[in-house]
C-alpha positions in Angstrom: -46.8 65.8 -69.1 -46.3 62.5 -71.1 -42.9 60.9 -70.7 -41.8 61.4 -74.3 -42.6 65.1 -74.0 -40.5 65.4 -70.9 -37.7 63.7 -72.6 -37.9 66.0 -75.6 -38.0 69.0 -73.4 -34.9 67.9 -71.5 -33.1 67.3 -74.7 -33.8 70.8 -75.9 -32.9 72.3 -72.6 -29.7 70.5 -71.9 -28.2 69.2 -75.1 -29.9 71.2 -77.8 -31.6 68.3 -79.6 -28.5 66.2 -80.3 -28.1 62.5 -79.7 -31.3 61.5 -81.5 -33.5 64.2 -79.8 -35.8 66.2 -82.0 -35.3 70.0 -82.2 -37.4 72.2 -80.0 -39.5 73.2 -83.0 -40.3 69.6 -83.7 -41.9 68.8 -80.3 -45.5 67.9 -81.1 -48.2 65.4 -80.1 -47.5 62.6 -82.5 -50.5 60.3 -82.6 -50.1 56.7 -81.3 -49.1 54.5 -84.2 -47.3 57.3 -86.1 -43.7 58.2 -86.4 -42.2 61.7 -86.8 -39.2 61.9 -89.1 -36.9 64.9 -89.6 -34.6 65.4 -92.6 -31.3 67.2 -93.3 -30.8 69.6 -96.2 -28.2 68.8 -98.8 -25.8 71.3 -100.4 -25.4 69.2 -103.5 -26.2 70.3 -107.0 -29.2 68.3 -108.3 -30.0 67.7 -112.0 -33.6 68.7 -111.7 -35.8 69.6 -114.7 -37.1 73.0 -115.8 -34.3 75.0 -114.0 -30.7 75.9 -113.9 -27.9 77.1 -116.2 -28.5 76.4 -119.9 -26.5 76.5 -123.2 -27.9 78.3 -126.3 -27.5 77.7 -130.0 -29.4 78.2 -133.2 -31.0 76.2 -136.1 -30.9 78.4 -139.2 -33.3 77.6 -142.0 -30.7 78.5 -144.7 -27.9 76.4 -143.2 -29.3 74.1 -140.6 -27.2 72.5 -137.9 -29.1 69.9 -135.9 -28.9 69.2 -132.2 -27.1 66.0 -131.3 -27.5 63.6 -128.4 -23.7 63.8 -127.8 -24.0 67.6 -127.4 -26.8 67.4 -124.8 -25.2 64.5 -123.0 -22.0 66.5 -122.8 -23.8 69.5 -121.3 -25.2 67.2 -118.6 -21.9 65.5 -117.9 -19.8 68.7 -117.9 -22.2 71.2 -116.3 -25.1 69.3 -114.7 -27.6 70.8 -117.1 -31.0 69.5 -118.0 -32.3 72.4 -120.0 -31.3 73.8 -123.4 -32.1 77.1 -125.2 -32.7 76.7 -128.9 -33.4 79.5 -131.4 -34.8 78.9 -134.9 -34.0 81.5 -137.5 -36.7 81.5 -140.2 -34.7 83.5 -142.6 -35.8 81.7 -145.7 -39.5 82.0 -144.8 -40.0 85.7 -144.3 -42.7 85.7 -147.0 -43.5 82.1 -147.5 -44.8 79.1 -145.6 -42.6 77.1 -143.3 -41.7 74.0 -145.3 -42.4 70.5 -144.1 -38.7 69.7 -144.4 -37.8 72.5 -141.9 -40.6 71.5 -139.5 -39.2 67.9 -139.6 -35.8 69.3 -138.7 -37.3 70.9 -135.6 -39.1 67.7 -134.8 -35.8 65.8 -135.1 -34.2 68.2 -132.7 -37.0 67.8 -130.1 -36.8 64.0 -130.4 -33.1 64.3 -129.4 -34.2 66.6 -126.5 -36.6 63.9 -125.4 -34.1 61.1 -125.8 -31.5 63.0 -123.7 -34.2 63.6 -121.0 -33.7 67.4 -121.4 -36.3 70.1 -121.7 -36.0 73.1 -124.0 -36.6 76.8 -124.3 -37.7 77.9 -127.8 -37.5 81.1 -129.7 -38.3 81.8 -133.3 -37.0 84.8 -135.3 -36.4 85.9 -138.9 -33.0 87.6 -138.5 -30.2 87.7 -136.0 -28.2 90.5 -137.7 -28.6 94.2 -137.7 -28.5 96.0 -141.1 -25.4 97.9 -142.0 -27.2 101.2 -141.7 -29.0 100.3 -138.4 -32.4 101.1 -139.9 -35.4 99.5 -141.5 -36.0 97.2 -143.3 -34.6 94.9 -140.5 -35.6 91.6 -142.1 -38.6 90.4 -140.0 -41.9 89.4 -141.5 -45.3 91.1 -141.6 -48.0 90.4 -139.0 -49.9 88.3 -141.4 -47.0 86.0 -142.2 -46.1 85.7 -138.5 -49.5 84.6 -137.5 -49.5 82.1 -140.4 -46.1 80.7 -139.3 -47.3 80.4 -135.7 -50.3 78.4 -136.9 -48.0 76.2 -138.9 -45.9 75.4 -135.8 -48.9 74.6 -133.6 -48.7 70.8 -134.1 -45.0 70.9 -133.0 -45.9 72.7 -129.8 -48.6 70.2 -129.1 -46.7 67.1 -129.9 -43.7 68.1 -127.8 -45.5 69.6 -124.8 -43.7 67.3 -122.5 -40.2 68.7 -123.3 -40.9 72.4 -124.0 -40.2 74.6 -121.0 -41.3 77.9 -122.5 -41.7 79.5 -125.9 -40.2 83.1 -126.0 -42.4 85.6 -127.9 -39.8 86.1 -130.6 -40.8 86.6 -134.2 -40.9 90.4 -134.1 -37.6 92.3 -134.8 -33.9 91.5 -134.9 -33.2 88.6 -132.6 -36.9 88.3 -131.9 -36.6 91.0 -129.2 -39.5 93.2 -130.5 -37.3 96.3 -130.8 -35.6 96.7 -134.2 -38.6 95.8 -136.4 -39.9 96.8 -139.8 -43.6 96.5 -139.3 -44.3 96.9 -135.6 -42.9 100.3 -134.9 -39.2 101.1 -135.8 -37.8 102.8 -132.7 -35.8 105.1 -135.0 -39.1 106.5 -136.3 -41.8 105.8 -133.8 -41.1 107.0 -130.2 -43.5 106.3 -128.6 -45.2 103.5 -130.5 -48.6 104.1 -131.9 -51.7 102.3 -130.5 -51.8 100.2 -133.8 -48.3 99.0 -133.1 -49.3 97.9 -129.7 -52.4 96.2 -131.0 -50.4 94.4 -133.6 -47.8 93.2 -131.1 -50.7 92.0 -128.8 -52.2 90.1 -131.7 -49.0 88.2 -132.3 -48.5 87.4 -128.6 -52.1 86.2 -128.3 -51.7 84.0 -131.4 -48.7 82.4 -129.9 -50.4 81.9 -126.5 -53.3 80.3 -128.3 -50.9 78.1 -130.3 -49.0 76.5 -127.5 -50.6 74.2 -124.9 -51.9 75.9 -121.8 -49.1 74.3 -119.7 -46.5 76.3 -121.6 -45.8 79.9 -120.9 -44.7 82.6 -123.4 -41.9 85.0 -122.4 -41.7 88.6 -123.5 -38.5 90.6 -123.6 -39.2 93.6 -121.4 -41.7 94.4 -118.6 -42.9 97.3 -120.6 -44.3 94.9 -123.2 -46.3 92.9 -120.8 -47.5 95.9 -118.7 -48.7 97.7 -121.9 -50.5 94.7 -123.5 -52.2 93.5 -120.4 -52.2 96.0 -117.6 -49.9 97.5 -115.0 -50.9 95.1 -112.2 -48.8 92.1 -111.4 -50.1 88.6 -111.9 -52.0 87.1 -109.0 -52.1 83.5 -107.7 -55.7 83.3 -108.9 -54.8 84.3 -112.4 -52.0 81.7 -112.4 -54.3 79.0 -111.3 -56.9 80.0 -114.0 -54.1 80.0 -116.6 -55.0 83.4 -118.1 -53.0 84.7 -121.0 -51.6 87.4 -118.6 -50.4 84.7 -116.2 -49.0 82.6 -119.0 -46.9 85.6 -120.2 -43.5 85.5 -118.5 -40.3 87.5 -118.9 -36.8 87.1 -120.3 -34.0 89.6 -119.7 -31.2 89.1 -122.3 -29.0 91.9 -120.9 -29.2 91.1 -117.2 -26.9 93.3 -115.1 -25.4 95.1 -118.1 -26.2 98.6 -117.1 -28.4 100.6 -114.7 -31.3 99.8 -117.1 -30.0 96.4 -118.3 -29.4 98.0 -121.8 -32.9 99.3 -122.1 -34.7 96.3 -120.5 -36.2 98.8 -118.1 -38.0 101.9 -119.5 -38.7 103.1 -115.9 -36.9 100.9 -113.4 -38.4 102.6 -110.4 -41.8 101.2 -111.4 -40.9 98.2 -113.5 -38.5 96.5 -111.1 -41.0 96.3 -108.2 -43.6 95.1 -110.7 -41.3 92.3 -111.9 -40.6 91.2 -108.3 -44.3 90.6 -107.8 -45.2 89.4 -111.3 -42.4 86.7 -111.4 -43.8 85.1 -108.2 -46.3 83.4 -110.5 -44.7 83.7 -114.0 -41.5 82.3 -115.4 -38.3 84.4 -115.6 -35.0 83.7 -117.3 -32.4 85.1 -119.7 -28.7 85.9 -120.0 -26.1 88.5 -119.2 -24.7 90.4 -122.2 -21.9 92.6 -120.9 -20.0 93.7 -117.8 -21.6 96.9 -116.3 -21.1 99.9 -118.5 -22.4 102.6 -116.1 -22.6 103.3 -112.4 -22.4 101.2 -110.4 -19.6 99.5 -112.4 -19.7 96.4 -110.2 -23.4 95.8 -110.8 -22.6 92.5 -112.6 -20.7 91.1 -109.6 -21.9 88.5 -107.1 -23.7 90.6 -104.5 -26.1 92.3 -107.0 -26.4 89.3 -109.2 -27.5 87.0 -106.3 -29.9 89.6 -104.9 -31.6 90.3 -108.3 -31.7 86.6 -109.3 -33.6 85.9 -106.0 -35.8 89.0 -106.1 -36.8 88.4 -109.7 -37.3 84.7 -109.3 -35.0 83.5 -112.1 -35.5 79.9 -113.2 -32.7 79.7 -115.8 -29.7 81.6 -117.2 -27.4 81.2 -120.1 -24.0 79.9 -118.8 -22.1 80.7 -122.0 -22.9 84.5 -122.2 -21.5 86.8 -121.2 -18.3 84.9 -120.5 -16.7 87.8 -118.5 -19.7 88.0 -116.2 -19.8 84.2 -115.7 -16.1 84.1 -115.1 -16.3 86.8 -112.4 -19.0 84.7 -110.6 -16.6 81.8 -110.6 -13.7 83.9 -109.4 -15.7 85.6 -106.7 -17.3 82.3 -105.4 -21.0 82.7 -106.1 -21.3 80.6 -109.3 -22.0 77.3 -107.5 -24.6 78.8 -105.3 -26.4 80.4 -108.3 -26.2 77.0 -110.0 -28.0 75.4 -107.0 -30.6 78.1 -106.5 -31.8 78.9 -110.0 -35.4 78.0 -110.1 -36.8 75.8 -107.3 -34.9 73.8 -104.7 -37.3 71.8 -102.6 -36.3 70.4 -99.2 -38.4 68.2 -97.0 -38.0 69.2 -93.4 -40.4 66.9 -91.5 -42.9 64.1 -92.0 -45.4 62.3 -89.7 -46.3 58.9 -91.1 -48.2 55.9 -89.9 -46.5 52.6 -89.0 -49.3 50.4 -90.1 -52.1 50.5 -92.7 -55.1 48.3 -93.4 -56.9 47.3 -96.5 -59.8 49.6 -97.1 -58.3 52.2 -94.7 -56.6 55.5 -95.0 -53.0 56.5 -95.3 -52.7 59.8 -93.4 -49.7 61.9 -94.3 -48.2 65.1 -93.0 -45.1 66.6 -94.5 -43.3 70.0 -94.3 -41.3 71.4 -97.2 -39.3 74.5 -97.9 -38.3 76.0 -101.3 -34.8 77.3 -100.9 -34.5 78.3 -104.6 -35.1 81.6 -106.4 -38.5 80.6 -107.9 -41.5 78.3 -107.6 -41.7 75.5 -110.3 -43.2 77.1 -113.4 -44.4 73.8 -114.9 -47.4 71.9 -113.4 -46.1 69.0 -111.3 -48.0 66.2 -109.6 -47.2 65.1 -106.1 -47.4 61.3 -105.6 -47.1 59.5 -102.3 -45.8 56.0 -103.1 -45.6 52.5 -101.5 -42.8 50.2 -102.7 -43.0 46.5 -101.8 -39.8 45.7 -99.9 -39.9 42.1 -101.2 -41.0 42.4 -104.9 -40.2 46.1 -105.6 -43.7 46.6 -106.9 -44.6 50.3 -106.8 -48.0 51.9 -106.1 -48.8 55.6 -106.3 -51.6 58.0 -105.4 -51.8 61.6 -106.6 -52.0 64.3 -103.9 -53.9 67.4 -104.7 -51.2 70.1 -104.5 -50.1 72.7 -107.1 -46.4 73.2 -106.8 -46.5 76.4 -108.8 -47.7 78.0 -105.5 -44.6 76.7 -103.6 -43.0 80.1 -103.3 -39.4 80.5 -102.0 -38.9 81.0 -98.3 -42.3 79.7 -97.2 -43.0 76.6 -95.1 -45.2 74.4 -97.3 -47.4 71.9 -95.5 -48.8 68.8 -97.2 -51.6 67.4 -95.1 -53.3 64.6 -97.0 -55.1 61.2 -96.8 -55.0 58.5 -99.5 -57.3 55.5 -99.7 -55.8 51.9 -99.5 -58.0 49.7 -101.7 -59.6 46.6 -100.1 -57.6 44.3 -102.4 -54.2 46.1 -101.8 -51.5 43.5 -101.5 -50.5 42.7 -97.9 -46.9 43.2 -97.0 -44.2 45.7 -95.9 -43.6 48.8 -98.0 -41.1 51.7 -98.1 -42.7 55.1 -98.3 -41.6 57.3 -101.2 -42.5 60.6 -102.9 -42.5 61.3 -106.6 -42.8 64.8 -108.1 -43.4 64.6 -111.8 -44.7 66.6 -114.8 -48.4 65.9 -115.2 -48.0 65.6 -119.0 -46.0 62.4 -118.6 -48.1 59.4 -117.8 -45.2 57.3 -116.5 -42.6 58.0 -113.9 -39.0 58.6 -115.0 -35.6 59.8 -113.8 -36.5 63.3 -114.9 -38.7 63.8 -111.8 -37.9 66.4 -109.2 -35.4 65.3 -106.5 -35.5 66.7 -103.1 -32.4 68.5 -101.8 -31.8 66.2 -98.8 -29.0 64.0 -97.5 -28.9 60.4 -96.3 -30.3 58.7 -99.4 -33.6 60.6 -99.7 -33.2 61.3 -103.4 -33.0 58.0 -105.4 -31.4 59.6 -108.4 -31.5 56.7 -110.9 -35.3 56.4 -110.4 -36.3 60.0 -109.9 -37.9 59.1 -106.5 -37.5 60.4 -103.0 -37.2 57.9 -100.2 -38.9 59.2 -97.0 -36.9 56.6 -95.0 -39.9 55.0 -93.4 -41.6 51.6 -93.7 -45.2 50.7 -93.2 -47.0 47.3 -93.0 -50.3 46.8 -94.8 -52.6 44.3 -93.0 -56.2 43.1 -93.5 -59.1 45.2 -92.4 -59.5 45.2 -88.7 -55.7 44.9 -88.0 -53.9 48.0 -86.5 -54.0 50.8 -89.0 -56.0 53.9 -89.8 -59.6 53.4 -91.0 -59.8 57.2 -90.6 -57.3 59.9 -89.8 -56.7 60.7 -86.1 -57.5 64.1 -84.8 -54.3 66.0 -85.0 -53.1 69.6 -84.6 -53.0 70.0 -88.4 -56.0 70.5 -90.7 -58.3 67.8 -92.0 -57.0 65.8 -95.0 -58.2 67.3 -98.3 -58.9 64.2 -100.5 -58.8 60.5 -100.7 -56.7 59.4 -103.7 -56.7 55.8 -104.6 -53.5 53.8 -105.1 -52.7 52.2 -108.4 -49.7 50.2 -109.7 -47.1 52.2 -111.6 -44.0 51.5 -113.6 -40.7 53.4 -113.1 -38.5 53.9 -116.2 -34.9 53.1 -115.7 
């Protein structure tokens, strides 16, 4: 047995991997010229994009209140938020075109979102008030007008793809929740809905899916809606990767934990809850609470059930402002901070094996292990970049790695086994090794990238980068370094990405 293996074995046997020894699980045949690094998980809250608690407000066409930079900056400073939930009430356009003036107000809001380095959840509706007699007409538009309005909003969805998290299906019914509706099956009259009602709802949903870019999902209010429009089978990884309309249709629960059926969210919970557990592995889930539990069990809204269901249903975001009694109970009972940390993804690097030297024209062979400790996989496409930063000049070079983070499900060990190509004219020198995880829509790196939940300076928060705490030296061809990857216990590298100079926004 090699000397280093004997030493590691004795460490595990006698002192449990302390005093600089690796853990027993980390003992491996590290190739000559490589270093194995292990990392420690952090318990800190991170202001990562596309996840977490949110605040919600509205922009009403008849009396518009714009978003402000101070408002969003205040949410970040006070609550550590990076997402916002904005509802647009088209109450003056029920039977007319959306005006250019109102579309410009929406654009101004989204410019503020971009300036604040936030992202946003959007919902459009025609009314947020029930009629006095609780019956039709409810105030929503016809199918024809809805589809026209969706078409009129398409350029906004396209131009602001980088800051839009999801678009909720909206439009139909009071609050855009598809229930109290004049033209799509009034529940007071049609129970069950007719096939024509379902066909009309499907047509509106498909129009919205066609209108928004393929990187953006559309959320429906109840599992019944999605199961009826598409089919009863949960979304698969293959469908998610193909970006089918079914896979791009997610869920929002706006009465989470309010009753045994979440105030009608579930038509048949015995079937729909298991379906949601599977479907939300590959689709986006979010929402809000709306009341303390009103039927047995009366403690349903409390921490134990809340944490279990947030995890099982893969919640990525939740409204912090509503319901205040539910949120207050989580703070009192001590689970609020944990929920804040684990909403959405929470990526931790566990181990890396990296080379000590590289050569021009050679390969950079990388092995990394991650774990997602959050409730959900990232629901937006992210690119994984292995980076080299010149220790003298600070110049930064990046190569994309071919991994889809939407498959990084909670609880799994995720192995990144990759090789990148060092160009023959790559500048000689000493480089820090870093990792950037960014939205593929953005061409430059910014401080809105994903930070890893690790200690000891791994996340460089002001740059949105993750420092792998390792240095490599790049030499000329023929000097020590990898011209090809060594034979290791892990799989062969998948691709050879080429490094290019990048700029990091401050």
